[in-house]
Phi, psi and omega in degrees: 000126175276140179249150173285151181306130176080007182254163174254142173287159185307320180295319179297316178296318179298321178296315179299317179294322177295320178296319178295321177298314178298319179297325179292342177261023180063032174244079184293325177248143184215159176253170185304321181297323179297319178294316180300321179294315178297316180295321179293329179282342182282160180295333183264041183297341182294344182288342180259109183264333181197159179297328177300322177297316179299311184290328174294319179295319177298321178296318177297316180298324178292319177298327179282349181084014182270337171226157174238155179220162175203159174277139178291162179299132180302329180295327179295317179291320181297322179300328181259008179052054179213164177294155176294148180250153172274128181254138182244156177216135176288130180273172175299322177297325177294318178297318179296320180298321178298310181298317180295320178297320180296330179273000180081014178266163173303137184292330181208163180265121182301332179294337180274353185275147177296141179266092180259006178080002181257138176282147176299157180296000000 
């Protein structure tokens, strides 16, 4: 899917909105499964076709500066006898992108994006 300059594809916008919803519920950091659950509960669940799609979209959003991520503390995972999870957080730029998208404006300014030589998806 080609995107217009400064816009988010529907899945990226849905992820940002799900992250904002989780943040409104005092869940500032979330893992991929939590986002998948929110997206699956939404009426537009068809936009998520596979977990690989979700994680690629999260990686793009992180490159755009709309989400940040970190690995959780290994001790937290060890206490629950599971692998460590990557935790994500919606940034202020992500919150702004949601509002701008809702107003029909470009979600972000391409001049503010890191120049990694890669074209957006």
